[in-house]
N, C-alpha and C positions, 0 to 999 in steps of 0.2 A: 710518725707523729705529724710531720708537716702536711701529709696528704689528708689527714683526718680532721685536723684542727686549724683554725686561723689564729696564729700567734701574734698578738699585738705588740707594739713597741714597748709596752710595759715589761715584756719578757726578754728584752734585749740584753739584760745583764745576766740572764740565766743560761742553762744548757738544755732547755726544753725542746729546742729545735734539733738537738743532736742525740739525746738519750731518751729512751722510752719512759712513759709515765702512765698512770691510771687516774681515774676519777673516783673519788670517795665522797658520797653525800654526807654532809655534816649538819648536825642540829644547829639551828640558828643561834642559839646561845653560846656556841663555840667559835663563831666567826670573829675575825679581827682585821683591822686595817693592815693592808699589805699582803693578805693571803692571796695566793694564786688560785683563781677559780675559773670554771668553764660555764658558759651559758649558751643556750640555743636561741637563735634568732626566731622571733615570732612574726607571722604575717609577712607583708611585703614592705620592707623598710626603705625601699628605694626613695631617694638616692643616698641612703646612709652609707658612709664610708668608714673603714677602719684603717688605721696606720699599722703597717707590719713592722716586725722587728728590724727590717732593713731601712725603714723610713718610707717605703713606697706605700701607696694607697690601694686598697682593694674595695670594690663595691660588695656589700653584703646582700645575701638573698635568704629567703625563708629556709630554715633547716640548718643553716651554717652553725657550727659550734665554735665559739670565740673564747680564747683564753686571755684573761686580763687579771686585774688585781682589784680587790675591794678598797674603796677609799671615799673621800669627801670632796665635793666641789661647791664653791660659793661664788659663782661668777655674776658680777653685777649686771652685765649686758646680755647674758645668754641663759644660763640655767643653774639651778642649785640642786643638790642631791647628796645622798649618803647611803652607804650600805646599811647603816643603822635604821633606815626607814623601810627596808625590805620586810615584807610581811610573810605570813606562812605559806602563801602561794608561790613564793620564790620569784615573783615578777620584779624585774629591774630594768634599768636602761644603761646604754653605753653613754656615760656622762661626758667622756671625751673620746675622740677618735683613737687616742693613744692606748685605750684599754682600761680606763678608770671606770669601775662598775659600781652601781648602787641604784637606789630608787630615786627618780626625779621628784623633787618636792615643789619646784616652780620652774616655769619656762617663759621666756620672752615670746610674745606673739610675733616678733620679727624673725624668729628662726623656725625651721620646720621641726616637727615632732622628733624626739630622740628615738633611736633604735630600741624597740622593746625586746626583751629577752627573758628566758626562764632559766633559773639556776639549774645546772646539771650536776655539779659536784665540785669538790675541792681537788686540786691537783696533788697527787701523791706518788711516792716512789718507795718501794720496799717497805710499805706500811707507814712511812713518814710523810706527813703533810708538808707541802713546800710553800714557802713564803718568800717575798723579795729579800728579806733579811738573810736567808740562807746563802745568797749569792753575792753578798757584799764582802770584798776582801777585808780580812782583819789586819789592821796595821799594828805597829808597835805600840806599846803602852805610852801615853803622853808623858813628856818630861815634866818633872816637878817645876812649878812656877806658873806664871800667867800663860794663857793660851797664845799660840803663835799665829799671826795672820799671814797674809800673802807675802811672799818674799820679793815681789816685783810691784812697781807702781800700777795703780788700777784706775780705769775710767769706770765710774759707777753710773748705770742708767736706770732711773726710776721713773714711775709714771703716776698719773692721777687716777688711772683706771686701767683695766684690760683694754687691749686694742687701741692704745693711745699712740702707738708708733715706736715702741721701745726696741723691738727687734730690727725694724728698719733703720733706726738710728745706729744700732750696734753694727749693722752691716757696713754702713758708711764709715764709721770710725775705724773698724778693722781694715777696710780697704785703704784708708789714708795712712794707717800705720804700716801696712804691708808695702805700700809704695816707697816707704822710707827704709825698707829692708828690716823692719822690726819683727821679731818672733812674737807672735800673739797667742796667748791662751784665752779662751772665752768660756763663759759659764752663765747658767741661769740658776739662781739659788733659791727662788721661791716660785710658787705657781701650781698649776695642775698639769699633769704630764702630757706633753706633746714633743716628740722627737724632732719635729720639723724646725723648731726654733733654733736649737743648737746646730742642727745640720746646715741650716742656712748660714750660720756663723762660720762653719767650716768651709762652705762654698765660697765665702767672701775672703778666705785666706787664713783663718785661724788654724794654727798647727795642732792645737789640742782643744778639745771641747768636753765640758762636764755639765751635769745638772744633778738635781736632787734624786733622780731615779737611780743614779750610780750609787747612792747611799741607802737604797731600799725604801724610798718614800714614793707612793703613788701621787701624792700631792703634799704640800707643806702645811696643810691643816692638821695639826697635831699639837700635843702639849708643848709649850715653849721649851721646857727642859729637854724633852726628846729632840726637838728641832735643833736646839743648841748643840747637843752632842753630835748629831748628824752633820751639822754645818762645820764643826771642828774637823771631822773626818774628811769632809769634802775639801776644805781649805788645805788640809795637809796633802791630799792627793794633787791638788792644783800646784802646790809649791814644789812637788817632786819633779815636775816637768821643766825642761829648759825653756825659758821665755824672757823677753825683754819688757813686756807689758801685758796687762790683763784687762779684758773688757767684760764687766760683770753686770748682768741684767738682774734686777730685782723684779720678778713678775708681779702682775696685777698692780695694786697700790699698797704702799706701806700701811694704810689705814684699814685694809681688809684683813680677814682672819687667816692669812697665809704666813704669818710670822715675818712679814716684810720689815716691820719696825726693828725687830731683833737683828735681822740680817744687816740692815743699814748701820745700826750701832756697832755690830761686830766687825765689819770690814772697813769702818770709817778711817782707821789709822793708816790703811794702805791706799786710800782714795786720794788722788791728786786732782781729779776733775770729776764734777758731778753734772750730769745732763738730765734734765727733767722733761719727759714727754707728756704733753698735756692734751686733754680732749677739748678744753676751752680755756679762755683767759682767767675766768673766775676760779677754776679748779687749781690753777697755779697758786693763787693766793691761799687756797685751802691747805695745800700741802706745805707751803712755806710757813703758815701760821701754826699748823698742827705740830710741826717738827722743829720750829725755830730754825729753818734751813733756808739758805740762800743758794740756789744752784748757780753754776757757772754759765749755764746755757739752757734755754728753753727751746724745744722743738716739738715735733709730733703734729697731730691733727690741727691744733690751734695755729700752726704756722703755715697752713695751706694757702691762706690768703693774706694780703697786705693788711686787711682790717684786723685779722687776728694777731698778726705780728705787732702792729701799732698799739693795740689795746694791752697786750702782755707787757710791752715795754713801758707804757704809760702807767699801768697799775703797779708794776713791780720794780722798774728800773733795771731789769735783767735783760741781757741780750737775747733776742729771739731770732732763730734762723730756720729756714726750711731746708733741712739737710738733703732732701730729694732734689733740690735745685743745685746744679753744678756751680752756680755763682756763690754758693755758701761754702765751698770747699776751701777757698783761700783764707777766709776768716777763721774757719775751723782749724786749719793747719796752724795759723798764728796762735790760737788758743792752746793747741796741743804742744806747740813749741815752747810757749811761755811756761807750761807746766812740766817741761822736761821730757816729754815723750818723743819729740823730734829734735834732731841736731840743728 
């Protein structure tokens, strides 16, 4: 299978790289979110790249057959799309390099065209169609009573939009915790699938990494009830690993249709420190007003210059630090210490 198909990181929870499978064309009205499908690359997509199950990147060429999963994307700065927009011709795009597949419905002029593909069939084995859900470990039935959250204190990192600096902030926080010999678990609980975000958390020292793909979601655009059920399973898996602290990224913005608001509410009891990564000072105000939320720290793109830092602090009276600047590490450590993360 590995020699014939390009298995994207969407398949990393599966055994598609080890056991044989076949392709079965399926009528469009039988498709569903999370289905594993294959599609053939059309034309010359260069420099389109796909993220492999290992996290490594591969350049796609015409004729490549890529295996990913049907899903939805609603990125404010790049592209939107959905498998539900695919028409009878089977034409779709690679909506993320991680293997999220669907028809592109809008694209920013600031990014190149997405890789065009034609549907080849659904992934099947022994007559059974395979979907992400098939490869999610089934845990024990939840105990009677209210849902249980994380069993360790958490740093929650949220943003005003995608690409606001959330993963970069997570890397810095993880490194500061690891320097104090803390065992760190890290996770990304909303967004559209890309393995690289949680891999970079592991590279920064997190001993355990998780994201929503582990629970069978290609992105977290899904009904809130379904997302809530998946989040409970993800939190349970996180709580099963030994750790002293958790660093949890809520992808995109809580105001976008990725169920971020629900994630923020659900993990709030475990959160001891909230970091808001912002694209600009006025976006900080937007998030604070929309959620009646006062973050403990603001960072991200808005902190890249002194002008941005000063305006954030003037508008919000919240500390703003450029965590990419080593001079910010001492005040960050002070904040982590004050919230009980450091001795």
